[in-house]
Structures are given as C-alpha cells and as structure tokens.
N, C-alpha and C positions, 0 to 999 in steps of 0.2 A: 708618860704616866697615864694609867687608866683610872676609872672611878667606878664606885658602886653606889647604889641608893640603899640607905637604911630606912625602913618604913615600919613604924609601930602602928598597927591597925586598930580598928574599933572606934574611931572618932568620926562623928558625923560631919560632913563638909557643909559649910554655910557661907553664903556671900554671893558676890557678883563677879563675873569674869567676862572679858572680851576675847573672842577667838582670834587666833593669829590668821594671817593671810594664807591662802591655800597653797600648799607645797606643790601639788601636781600642776596647777595653773602657772605658778611661778617658773617652774622649769621650762614650760612651753614658751611663755611670752619673753623670757630672758633669751632663749635661743633665737627667737624671732627678731631680736634686735640686730642680728647679723645681716638681715635682708636690706638694710638701708645704710647709707653713709651719713645720714642726718641723725641728730640726737633723739633718743627715745627715753622718756622718763617714766619710771614705774614706781608706783606707791603701794604700800601695804605688803611689802616683801617680807616673808617670814624670816626671822633671824635664826635659821637652823642649819645644821651641818651640810646637808645635801645641797641646799640652795647656795650657801656661801661657797661651797666647793665649785659649783658651776660658774659663779661670778669670778672666782679666782682663776679658773681655767680660761675664761674669756679674756681676762686681763693679761694672762700669760700669752695668749694668742695674738695680742696686740690691740685689743679693743680698749678704747678709753673708758674707764669706769670712774664716775664721780659719785661718791657716797655723800648724800645730803644729811642722812641720819641712819639709824639702824634699819629703817624700813623703807627708805627711798633711795633710788639710784638713777643716774642718767648714764646711758650707754651710747657710745658712738663708734661704729665699726667702719672707719674710713679705709683702712688696710689691715691685713692680717698676715701673720708669719706662718706659712704652711710648713716650714721646716720644724716648727715646734711640735706639730702633730706626729712627727717621726721620732721624737725623743723618748728616752727612758722615763723622764719625769712625767710626760703626758700619759704614758702607759700606766705608770703607778697611780696617778691621780684618777684616771678614767676608770680603772678597775674597781674603784670604790663607789661608782655612781652609775646607776641604771639610766638616768636621764641624759647621759652623755650622748646617747644615740640620737637625740633631738638636734644635734648640730649637723647631721648629715643632710637633711633637706635644705636648710638655708645655705650651707656651703656649696652644695651642688647647684642650687638655683643661681647663686650670684657669681661663684668662681669656677663653676663647671667641674669641680673635683671635690672629693670629700674622703675622709677616713672614718670608718665606723668600727670602734672596738667591740669586742665581745662584751655582753652586758655585765655590769657589776651590780652592787646593791644587795637587796634581800636574798636570802637563801630559802626561797619558798617553793622551789620547783623549777622546772624548765621554763624559760622565757625566751622563746625563739624570735628570730629577726626576719622570718620569711615574709611577713606582711609588709615590712618596710622595704626589703630588697626587691621582692617581686613587683610591688607597686612602683618603685622608682625605676625599675627596668622597663615597665610599660610606658613610662614617661620619657624613655630614651636614654637611660643610664646603663652603663655596663659595670660589672663588678667582678673582682677576683679576691680570693682569700689568701692572705699571707701573714704568717707569724701572729695569729690571733686578731688580725685586723681585716676588715673588708675595705678594699680600695675601690672607690666609685669614680667614674668619669663620664662625661658626656660632651659631645660637640654642640648639641642644642637640645634642650628639653622641649618636647612637643606634647600638647594636650592629647588626652586619650580617654576612653571609657575604662575605668578601673573598678572591677568588682573585688572588694577586699575579701580575703578568705576568712577573716574574723574581724569583729569591730574593735580592733586594738586602738586604745586611746593614743599612745605614742606613735603608732603606725599611721593613724589618721592625721595627727598633727604634722608628722614629717612630710606626708604627701601633700597636705595643704600648703605647707611652706615652700615645697618644691614647685607646686603647680602655679603659684601666683606669678612666677616668671616664665612659665612654659608658654610656647607659642601656640595660640589658639585656645580652644575650650577643653577643660578637663571635667569629667563627671566621676565623682567618687560615690559608689553605691555600697551599702552595708557599712557605712562609716560610723564611727563612734559619735555620739551626740551629747556627751556629758557637758554640764555647764562650763567646765574648764575649756573644752574644745570650742564651745560657743564664744567664750571670752576671747580666745585666740583669734577666731574669725572676726569678731567685732573690732579688735585692735588692728588687725590687718586691713580691714575696710577703712578705718580712720587713717591708715597710712597710704591709702590709695588703691588697695586691692579690690577686685570685683568678685564677690562671693555671694551666691544665693542659695537658699535652702537651709540657712543656719538654724540649728535646733532640730533638724531632721537627720535621717540616715542617708539622704541623697543630696549631695553638695555639687553645685556647678561653679567652676572657677574659670573666669576669663583672664588669660594671661595679660600682664601689663609689662611695660618696659622699665619702670622705675617706681620705687616706693619712697615716701618721705617719712619724717619723724612724727611722733605723737606723744601724748601722755596717757597712761593707762593705770587703772586702779584694780588691784587683785581682789577677788571675792574672799569672804571668810572661808576657812577650811572646814568643810562638812564633816571630815573624819574626826577632827578635834572636837567639833560640836557633839557628835555622837559619843565620843569618849567621855565628855563631861556629863552628858545625860546618864551614861552608865555609872560614873563615879557617884553621882548624887543618889541613884537608886541603891547601889551596893553598900553605901555607907549610911543609908537611911537619913540623908541630909536634905538640904534645900538649896538649890543653886538657880540664879538668874543668869542666863547667857545673853549678853547684850549684842546688838548689831549682828544677828546670826544669819542674815541673808535668807530668811525663811522661804522665800519663793523659789530658791535654788536648791532646796534640800530634798526634793522628790519624795521618796517613800520612807525616809529616815524616821520622821516623827511617828508615822503609822506603824512601822515595824517595832519600835519600842513600846507603843501602846499595845501591840499584839502580845508582848510579854507582861502586860498588866501595869506598865509604868505610866503615870500621868505626865503628859507633855502638854503644857498650856502655852498657847501662842498669844502674845500680847504685843501688838504692833510688829516690830521686827525683832522682838525679844522672845526667848524661850524660858519658861519657868518650869522647873521640876520640883514640885512640892514634896515635903516629907511624907513618906509612906512606911508604915510598919510592915506591910506585906504587899506583894504584887502577884496577881494570879495570871498565869499564862492562859490566853484565850484559845479555846479549841476551835477547830473548823466547824462549820455549820452542821455537819453530820456527826459531830462528837468525836472525831478522830484526833489523834495527836498531831499538832501542827508541825509543818516543816518551814524553816526559814532558810532560804538559799540565795546565792548570788546570781546576778544576771546583768547583762549589759544595760546601760542606762536607756530608758528610765526605770529599769529594774533596780534591785537593791545592790549597793556597792559591795564588792568582795572585801574591801578594806575594813569594813565594820563587823564582819562575821566573827572575828576573834573576840571582839568586845561583847557581841550579843551572846556568845557562848558563855563567857564568864558571868555576865549578868544573870543568865538563866540558872546558874548554880544555886542561887538563893531565892529563886522564884517558887511559887506554889504551883506544882504541875510538872509536866514533862514536855520536851520539844526535841525535834530532830534538826540538827544543824548540818546543812549540806553545802560544802565548799566545792564548787564544781571546777573552778579555774586553775587552782594551784594544788598539786598533790602533796606538798609538804607543809601546808599552812596550819594543819591541825596537830602537828607533832608536839606542840607545846602542852598538850592536854596532860601528859605524864606529870608535869609540875603541879597541875591542879589536882590530880589524883593524890599526889603526896600531901597536898594541903587539906585533903578530906572531902573533895568534891565527889559527887556521884555521877560519873560519866562512863558511857560505854563507847569506846572508839571502834566503830564497825569496820572501817577501812580508812585509807588515807584521806578520803573525801567526806566521810559522814561520822557524826558523833551524836549519840542520844544523851541528853542532859536530863537527869532526874533531880528536880529542885529540892533543896534542903528546907526551904521555907523557914530558915533561922532555927530549925530544930537543933542544928549544930553550927557553930562558927567554923569557918575555915581557919587553919592554923598557919602561923608564920613559918617559913622555911628559907633556905638559901637556894637561889635559882638563877639561871642565866637567860638573858633575853636573846631569842634566836633571830628575830626580825623586828621591824618598827612596831607593827600592829600587835603582834603577840607580846612584845615587851610591855606595851601599855596595858594590854589585857591582864598580864601578870601584875602590873602595878596596881590596877583596880582591885584585883583579888587581894593583894597585900594590904591595901587601904581598909578593906573590910574584915581582915583576918584578926584572930586573937594572937597577940604576941608580936614579935619582931621578925620581919623578913629582910633578907639581903638580896638585892637584884644586881647581878653582875652583867658585864657587857652593856652597860648603860649607854655606850656610844650609839648603839642601835636606836634607842629611844630618842637620843639627841638629834638623829638624822631627820626626824619628822616632827618633833615637839619642842617648842621654844621655851627654854628656862622652866621646864616642867616642875622641878622641885620648888623653885621660888614661888611660882604661881599657885601651887597647891598649898604651900605654907600660908599664903594669904587667905586661903579658904579654911584654914584650921587644921590641915593635915600635919601629922608628926613625921616629917621626912627630912632627911639630910643627905647631902652628897659627901662621900668620903673618898679622898684620893688614896689609891693603893699602889 
C-alpha cells in the first residue's frame, strides 16, 4: 500500500524543531561498522527509509544489530554471509538504495572480495561508479561486471597515490574504508571533504585508523592490521536544516531550529541570506523570524545573481531544489544552476502548474522570477520524483492557496523522518492518506 500527502497551504509555521541525524553520514558510518569484529555503537541515527534499509541489509548479511531505541544501534560484524550477496532478495533491496555501494570498500578491505550492485535511489541523472572502481583498482583490486553487479577481488590491498577524477563523497568514503587496511601509505587527492566525510574519518581514527589531512582534499592513510570498536554520534542533517529554513520563509512563519550544528553548515546560512531571508544564529540554534517580504540580493555590479552547486566547501547540490522553490516568492530574480545532475530540475513543470514564474533554460539552469506574494501559488496534484524535489514541492504546497496532493511520498520518506507529524507540530495542515 502506498501513501499520499494532502496539504492545505497558506498557514504560517511557528515553533521549535530539532533536526534529525544526517542521512548521508549515517550511510557511511553504518557501512564502516563492517571494518571490525568489535561492537560499534552509533547514536542520532535518522529513522528514515534509506538508513533503515541499509541496517536491514547488514542484518541479512549476518551482522549483529542491537537497536537500543529508534535512533541508536550497536553493530557487530564478526562474520558475514557472502552467499546472501548473490541472492535475488539482496538484488531487490539493493536496487532501492544508492548507498549500497558503500559496502564495497569495507568488504574488500576485510574479506578481500565484494559485490557492488548498479546504483539505486534517486532518478536525478547518471551517477557513475568510475571513481569508486578506478580508485579501488589503484589499491590493488580487480573487478568484472556480471548481471548488473561489479565483482571485486584482491589478494592484498596496497597503499598508493590516488588522484580522484571527481570529489565524489561516496567514492571518497569507499576509498578511505578500503585504505585503512591497505598495506603501506595511501594518498587520496581531490578527495571530498564534506563534514560527513570528516565524521567518517574521525570515527575510524577512534577505531584505530591512522588518517591525516581530515577536512582537506588531500588525505593520507597509513594502513593498519586491525580496527576496534567505538561509539559515534551523527551530526544534524544540514539538508533538513536548509529545508526548514525554506519552509519558514515560504509560509511567512517563524521557526527555531535547535541543535543545528551551526559550525558544520558551511555556506548554507549565507546562501539563504542571499535570497533575502533572515537567518539568525543564537548559540547552536538557528532562528528564522517572520518576514512579509524577502529581497534577492544582487551581485555587487548589479547583475542577476546565480546560485549554483559546488563540491564542499561550496554549496551543496541537495539544497538547490529548495532554493529554487523559495525564490518563487522572493522579490527579484535569480538563476539557479544545477551542475552535477542533469535531471534534478525537471520537477519545475509542477511549479509552473502552481503558478510560479520560471524559465527552464536547459536541464541544468532555471531563471526564477519572484512573485513577491503578488500571487499565491495554487494547490495541485503532483508526484515526488526524488527526495529533495519532493520536499521542495512540499514547501510549495505549504505556501500555496488551496489543497495539494503529493504522490510517491515514499521518496520523501527516504530522507525525512516523520515529516508530516513534525510539520503538524509546527501548525501545518497536512495528513498522510493510504491509497
């Protein structure tokens, strides 16, 4: 049975909310529990579909999983069942999860063999595995492709100088997890340096890994023979924090986001301020006060600004969909340039149906001409194509006049925990209907 969200818009959101744990970090650090036979306890795990699916797959693989509560688990990978990786059940489950590729590095490092399925998850454009495979090959792995799977093997992983062809977050994480057991020294250059990659590195260091250069794009990893257990706490989810900033602005409400991990947010507050939204930092909390209007800030030469994605510490691509929606009711115009994924802006047609003024220039660029509340968006029936576009459409529905129906809500559930319940606590008129 599937579900839809029924949203009656036009109500300002008010109140306090605590962000969930970071999805992207959770997938990495849970995969890293395969690197030791000792217990690893992880706290602040988001209770969302993608993360729960990965935990379920680890349990199916033979990992002992002890759930202390919805947000804390202890994992112990003494042995695993490699035959499970060849089953139809694994193929079916892994096809729903992009993060399944993160098992390759730790499996190869500890058991000398791994299976990497073709990526699942969002339909936002091509998401190639070259960075993973070529990097692992440089560490001594061989691979072949059979029946939609990459089969990887190694006699011994050996440290090497690896220049990544792109700063892929999951690619970097996979190579780090493989390199911690590689013989000798590994240098990863052009590595991703997102806070979530830093968190993975800090966790591995507590387990006994030797990693230097954390926080930069040049990592040096000295291989070790064994890793131990540890306890790890996941950061707040920066994408959810940005989503709530957008919801406050688009509903002309006022929200306090508690325990936001402000020092790990990079350019996110600055980019929302570029749209004219007040983002007030108070300790580790973010306050978005009520605003009747918000003015897009032009560049210093007076030209129309461009907001684009870029590898960290640039602006995260996962928030561009939210920025685009928020700009629809701003005062002024902005160019949104999505560089990384060629299908991520295709949800714009739904916003046009709602009355937004947007010119889709090509698959990567859209010009948004803000309505400045001259007209309200109108409620429609629409389908969520991916996690971030789904929440962007939800934000549009919260601000719209009338009732919207959002189908394929399972996409939103993959990345946002109990979103309908948490929004009702802020005053939203939203309900989940089983269909």
